[in-house]
ZAMARGU-4260 file (C-alpha; in steps of 0.2 Angstrom, whole numbers, plus 5000, padded with zeros to 4 digits):
<rodrens>
0) 5620/5413/5542 | 5615/5425/5528 | 5631/5434/5529 | 5642/5419/5527 | 5651/5415/5511
5) 5644/5397/5508 | 5654/5394/5493 | 5670/5396/5503 | 5664/5386/5517 | 5660/5372/5505
10) 5677/5372/5496 | 5686/5372/5513 | 5675/5360/5523 | 5667/5348/5510 | 5677/5334/5518
15) 5675/5329/5536 | 5686/5339/5548 | 5691/5334/5566 | 5691/5347/5579 | 5710/5348/5579
20) 5709/5352/5560 | 5696/5365/5563 | 5708/5373/5575 | 5722/5373/5563 | 5711/5382/5550
25) 5707/5395/5563 | 5725/5397/5567 | 5730/5399/5549 | 5717/5413/5548 | 5726/5422/5563
30) 5714/5418/5576 | 5722/5417/5593 | 5720/5400/5602 | 5725/5401/5620 | 5719/5384/5625
35) 5715/5371/5612 | 5707/5359/5624 | 5694/5372/5629 | 5691/5376/5611 | 5688/5358/5607
40) 5676/5356/5623 | 5666/5371/5616 | 5665/5364/5598 | 5658/5348/5605 | 5643/5358/5612
45) 5641/5371/5598 | 5642/5367/5580 | 5657/5375/5571 | 5645/5381/5557 | 5634/5389/5569
50) 5648/5398/5577 | 5655/5404/5561 | 5641/5416/5560 | 5649/5425/5574 | 5667/5426/5565
55) 5661/5440/5553 | 5663/5455/5564 | 5680/5450/5569 | 5686/5446/5551 | 5692/5458/5537
60) 5678/5462/5524 | 5673/5448/5512 | 5677/5459/5497 | 5695/5462/5503 | 5711/5453/5499
65) 5711/5447/5517 | 5695/5438/5516 | 5691/5426/5530 | 5707/5432/5540 | 5704/5438/5558
70) 5709/5455/5562 | 5724/5458/5574 | 5723/5452/5592 | 5706/5443/5590 | 5705/5428/5601
75) 5693/5413/5602 | 5686/5420/5618 | 5681/5436/5609 | 5670/5425/5598 | 5662/5415/5612
80) 5659/5431/5622 | 5648/5437/5607 | 5640/5420/5605 | 5635/5420/5624 | 5629/5438/5623
85) 5618/5433/5608 | 5611/5418/5618 | 5607/5429/5633 | 5599/5442/5622 | 5588/5429/5614
90) 5583/5422/5631 | 5578/5439/5637 | 5568/5443/5622 | 5560/5426/5621 | 5554/5427/5639
95) 5545/5443/5636 | 5538/5437/5620 | 5531/5422/5630 | 5523/5434/5642 | 5515/5444/5628
100) 5509/5428/5620 | 5500/5423/5636 | 5492/5441/5638 | 5486/5441/5620 | 5478/5424/5622
105) 5469/5430/5638 | 5463/5447/5631 | 5458/5441/5613 | 5448/5428/5620 | 5440/5439/5633
110) 5436/5454/5622 | 5430/5444/5607 | 5419/5431/5617 | 5411/5444/5627 | 5404/5452/5612
115) 5401/5437/5600 | 5401/5422/5612 | 5415/5408/5612 | 5409/5401/5595 | 5406/5418/5587
120) 5422/5418/5577 | 5416/5403/5567 | 5397/5405/5568 | 5394/5424/5566 | 5397/5431/5549
125) 5400/5448/5556 | 5411/5444/5571 | 5427/5446/5561 | 5433/5453/5545 | 5429/5439/5533
130) 5431/5450/5518 | 5449/5455/5523 | 5462/5448/5511 | 5480/5449/5506 | 5481/5449/5487
135) 5469/5435/5482 | 5470/5426/5499 | 5456/5429/5512 | 5464/5430/5528 | 5450/5422/5538
140) 5451/5406/5528 | 5470/5406/5529 | 5468/5408/5548 | 5455/5394/5550 | 5466/5382/5539
145) 5481/5386/5550 | 5471/5384/5566 | 5464/5367/5560 | 5482/5361/5558 | 5487/5368/5575
150) 5472/5359/5583 | 5477/5343/5574 | 5495/5344/5581 | 5489/5348/5599 | 5489/5335/5612
155) 5481/5344/5626 | 5469/5334/5636 | 5456/5348/5636 | 5454/5347/5617 | 5449/5329/5618
160) 5438/5332/5633 | 5428/5346/5623 | 5427/5334/5608 | 5421/5319/5618 | 5409/5329/5629
165) 5401/5341/5616 | 5403/5330/5600 | 5410/5345/5591 | 5425/5348/5581 | 5426/5367/5582
170) 5434/5374/5598 | 5427/5388/5609 | 5438/5403/5607 | 5444/5402/5625 | 5451/5384/5621
175) 5457/5388/5603 | 5468/5403/5609 | 5478/5391/5620 | 5484/5381/5605 | 5487/5395/5593
180) 5504/5401/5588 | 5510/5418/5591 | 5508/5421/5572 | 5490/5415/5572 | 5486/5426/5587
185) 5493/5441/5577 | 5482/5436/5562 | 5467/5435/5573 | 5470/5452/5580 | 5470/5458/5562
190) 5454/5450/5559 | 5445/5457/5574 | 5433/5472/5572 | 5440/5489/5575 | 5431/5492/5592
195) 5438/5476/5599 | 5456/5481/5592 | 5454/5497/5601 | 5449/5488/5617 | 5465/5478/5617
200) 5476/5494/5613 | 5467/5502/5628 | 5472/5487/5639 | 5490/5490/5634 | 5488/5509/5637
205) 5492/5512/5619 | 5476/5521/5613 | 5485/5534/5603 | 5494/5522/5591 | 5487/5517/5574
210) 5479/5500/5573 | 5489/5496/5557 | 5505/5499/5566 | 5501/5488/5581 | 5496/5474/5568
215) 5513/5476/5560 | 5522/5475/5577 | 5513/5459/5582 | 5518/5451/5565 | 5536/5457/5566
220) 5537/5451/5584 | 5531/5434/5578 | 5545/5434/5566 | 5558/5438/5580 | 5550/5424/5590
225) 5554/5412/5577 | 5572/5417/5576 | 5574/5415/5595 | 5565/5398/5594 | 5577/5392/5581
230) 5592/5398/5590 | 5598/5409/5575 | 5609/5424/5576 | 5600/5439/5582 | 5611/5453/5589
235) 5616/5461/5573 | 5603/5453/5561 | 5595/5464/5548 | 5577/5458/5551 | 5568/5454/5535
240) 5551/5458/5543 | 5553/5476/5546 | 5544/5486/5560 | 5534/5501/5555 | 5535/5518/5564
245) 5520/5529/5568 | 5526/5547/5566 | 5512/5553/5577 | 5516/5542/5591 | 5529/5546/5604
250) 5541/5531/5601 | 5559/5531/5598 | 5565/5542/5583 | 5565/5542/5565 | 5584/5539/5564
255) 5582/5522/5574 | 5583/5508/5561 | 5567/5498/5561 | 5575/5482/5555 | 5586/5479/5570
260) 5583/5470/5586 | 5584/5486/5597 | 5568/5492/5589 | 5559/5475/5593 | 5565/5476/5611
265) 5558/5494/5612 | 5541/5487/5605 | 5541/5474/5619 | 5545/5487/5632 | 5531/5498/5626
270) 5518/5485/5626 | 5524/5477/5642 | 5526/5493/5652 | 5524/5485/5669 | 5539/5473/5667
275) 5557/5475/5671 | 5564/5475/5653 | 5574/5490/5654 | 5583/5485/5670 | 5587/5468/5662
280) 5593/5475/5646 | 5604/5488/5655 | 5611/5473/5665 | 5615/5463/5650 | 5624/5477/5641
285) 5634/5481/5656 | 5639/5462/5657 | 5645/5463/5639 | 5653/5480/5637 | 5663/5476/5622
290) 5647/5472/5611 | 5644/5484/5597 | 5628/5493/5601 | 5628/5501/5584 | 5626/5484/5576
295) 5610/5481/5586 | 5603/5498/5580 | 5605/5506/5598 | 5607/5525/5597 | 5619/5533/5610
300) 5604/5542/5619 | 5593/5527/5619 | 5588/5528/5637 | 5581/5546/5634 | 5569/5540/5621
305) 5552/5534/5623 | 5547/5521/5629 | 5563/5519/5639 | 5563/5536/5646 | 5546/5532/5654
310) 5551/5515/5662
</rodrens>
């Protein structure tokens, strides 16, 4: 909860509070409580401090003299409505991130192994960009270290079978990709040679986008995936890992913020063109009409912008 004043929370809640006491605090802050028993039932399932991240849009600014006070006519149901919307938004995004992850595993393994064989990534010095580095860190060795950790954590039967049968510790790429995280897959794409990267972009029908932009998109989507996996607030979050925009690629508009969830959803819609992301997103917005679209980075004419206008 980056936007929450933790100092105030500590002062007010450093001692244990019962659900009834928490309700009294909310009442003192002018929140309308219509049914205390239903509020208690909700707080038994959703931690109060997690829910408090959703208070902020309904309260006066933190730098005002009404700090922590709820605005007029705000009810507990308004907050839970926003909470449920955020949950459904994360569920929608996470489901498509999973589909993208599966596709990346299949295509990266196929494209790279076809050219360099299943062990080429580790045996062939020219198979991937071993000289590529970020500051003083070689990305290849960073990837291998991460892959080793993921391999040690993995419990799949096929890994044990490969080790026992072939008496090797390294995994063929078709097996390795099945245990790599989304973040590691994005790193592997960055390490692939340009001709292979272009083949993947061709598969997604994105030949005209710059490779560096697509690399950034995968890295940023990995960050969004982690937010979803940890059930953190997403709908109005300012994304730390910003997406980049290719000015020569027909995609959204320069005025659309690149650090909001709408941009991430637009990226998914562009990559996974054949899926029904647009219809599901439209249905979600229609189900929760009171949710602020501006807070999500959604422009008024979003359906007329690529990629949405092409779906």
